[in-house]
C-alpha positions as CSV (number, residue, x, y, z in Angstrom):
1,M,44.0,122.2,150.3
2,Q,42.8,123.2,146.9
3,I,42.5,120.4,144.4
4,T,42.4,121.7,140.8
5,I,41.6,119.7,137.7
6,A,43.4,121.6,134.8
7,A,42.2,120.1,131.5
8,M,42.8,120.8,127.9
9,G,39.5,120.9,126.1
10,R,36.0,121.8,127.3
11,L,33.4,119.4,128.2
12,K,30.2,120.0,126.2
13,A,26.8,119.8,127.8
14,G,25.8,116.2,128.1
15,P,26.0,113.1,130.4
16,E,29.8,113.3,130.9
17,R,29.6,116.9,132.1
18,L,26.6,116.2,134.4
19,L,28.5,113.3,136.0
20,V,31.6,115.3,136.5
21,E,29.6,118.1,138.1
22,R,27.8,115.6,140.3
23,Y,31.0,114.0,141.6
24,L,32.8,117.3,142.1
25,E,29.8,118.8,143.9
26,R,29.7,115.7,146.2
27,A,33.5,115.9,146.7
28,G,33.1,119.6,147.6
29,Q,30.5,118.8,150.2
30,T,32.4,115.9,151.8
31,G,35.8,117.5,151.4
32,R,34.9,120.8,153.0
33,A,35.0,119.3,156.5
34,L,38.3,117.7,155.6
35,G,39.9,120.9,154.4
36,L,39.7,120.0,150.7
37,T,38.1,122.1,148.0
38,V,37.9,121.2,144.3
39,A,37.9,123.3,141.1
40,V,38.1,122.7,137.4
41,R,39.9,124.9,134.9
42,E,39.4,124.2,131.2
43,F,41.6,125.5,128.4
44,P,41.1,125.4,124.6
45,E,43.2,122.8,122.9
46,S,46.1,124.1,120.7
47,R,45.4,124.6,117.0
48,A,49.0,123.9,116.0
49,T,49.3,121.5,113.0
50,R,52.1,119.4,114.4
51,A,51.5,117.1,117.4
52,E,54.8,118.1,119.1
53,E,54.0,121.8,118.8
54,R,50.4,121.2,120.1
55,M,51.8,119.3,123.1
56,A,54.4,121.9,123.9
57,Q,51.8,124.8,123.7
58,E,49.3,122.9,125.9
59,A,52.1,122.0,128.4
60,A,52.9,125.7,128.6
61,T,49.3,126.6,129.1
62,L,48.8,124.0,131.9
63,M,52.1,124.9,133.7
64,G,51.3,128.6,133.3
65,V,48.4,128.3,135.8
66,L,50.2,126.4,138.5
67,P,50.0,128.3,141.8
68,E,53.4,128.8,143.5
69,G,54.4,125.6,145.4
70,A,51.7,123.5,143.8
71,R,52.2,119.8,143.4
72,L,51.6,118.8,139.8
73,I,50.2,115.4,139.0
74,A,50.0,114.5,135.3
75,L,47.3,112.1,134.1
76,D,49.3,110.0,131.7
77,E,48.9,106.4,130.4
78,R,52.6,105.8,131.4
79,G,52.0,106.9,135.0
80,D,51.6,104.9,138.2
81,T,48.5,103.0,138.9
82,V,47.3,103.1,142.5
83,S,44.3,101.8,144.4
84,S,41.6,104.2,145.5
85,E,42.8,103.8,149.1
86,A,46.4,104.7,148.2
87,F,45.1,107.7,146.2
88,A,43.1,108.9,149.2
89,Q,46.0,108.4,151.5
90,R,48.3,110.4,149.2
91,L,45.8,113.3,149.1
92,G,45.5,113.1,152.9
93,T,49.2,113.1,153.4
94,L,49.7,116.1,151.1
95,R,46.9,118.0,153.0
96,D,48.3,117.0,156.4
97,G,51.8,118.1,155.2
98,G,50.5,121.6,154.7
99,L,50.4,121.7,150.9
100,R,48.0,124.4,149.7
101,D,47.5,123.3,146.0
102,V,47.4,120.1,144.1
103,V,46.9,120.3,140.3
104,F,45.8,117.3,138.2
105,A,46.7,118.0,134.6
106,I,44.8,116.3,131.8
107,G,46.3,116.9,128.4
108,G,44.8,117.2,124.9
109,A,44.3,114.5,122.3
110,D,48.1,114.0,121.9
111,G,48.9,113.8,125.5
112,H,51.3,115.9,127.6
113,G,54.3,117.8,126.3
114,E,57.8,116.8,127.5
115,A,58.2,119.9,129.6
116,L,55.0,119.1,131.6
117,R,56.1,115.5,132.1
118,R,59.4,116.6,133.4
119,R,57.8,119.2,135.7
120,A,55.2,116.8,137.1
121,D,55.8,115.6,140.6
122,Q,54.0,112.5,139.8
123,S,52.3,110.8,136.8
124,L,49.1,108.9,137.4
125,A,47.3,106.4,135.1
126,F,43.9,104.8,135.1
127,G,45.4,101.6,133.7
128,A,47.5,101.0,130.6
129,M,44.7,101.8,128.2
130,T,44.3,105.2,126.5
131,W,41.1,107.0,127.6
132,P,39.4,110.0,126.0
133,H,40.0,113.2,128.1
134,Q,36.3,113.4,128.9
135,I,36.3,110.0,130.5
136,V,39.6,110.7,132.3
137,R,38.0,113.8,133.7
138,L,35.0,111.8,134.9
139,M,37.1,109.0,136.4
140,L,39.3,111.6,138.2
141,A,36.3,113.5,139.5
142,E,34.8,110.2,140.9
143,Q,38.2,109.2,142.5
144,I,38.5,112.6,144.1
145,Y,35.0,112.1,145.5
146,R,35.8,108.6,146.6
147,A,39.0,109.8,148.3
148,T,37.0,112.3,150.3
149,T,34.6,109.5,151.4
150,I,37.5,107.3,152.4
151,L,39.2,110.1,154.3
152,S,35.9,110.9,156.1
153,G,35.0,107.2,156.9
154,H,31.8,107.4,154.7
155,P,30.5,104.0,153.5
156,Y,30.5,105.0,149.8
157,H,33.8,103.1,149.3
158,R,33.6,99.4,149.7
159,A,36.8,97.5,149.2
């Protein structure tokens, strides 16, 4: 199953990018044997002057790259919070159910447009706080790696 992080905004060179790359490389190595691959797609943030217009344009961009039949999970502060074990189990269940593509969408500074929130199969939050998109991307990359280690029985995850 292909796991794609579709994110508005580009990570600049620096410690966040290095950590994201490190976790995704590890996830790729561990996930390969599990039938999981990981990719990142970055898109420039909208330059519209109104927040509603920016969110709508960014939602259209993110939804425009969804493979047919993909499950869309929106990273949103209003989403569900789940444990790392539950996150891993959900990925495993999707993979075992024959799903080919899962896309995690990270919005721009204003969040997700209404169209994307309606289209999303699930919304996921890393707590009730608002996080910068660079840190959300880092946390998601780490949780994807952690999920691969949980699914493979690797000792990285310690409950």
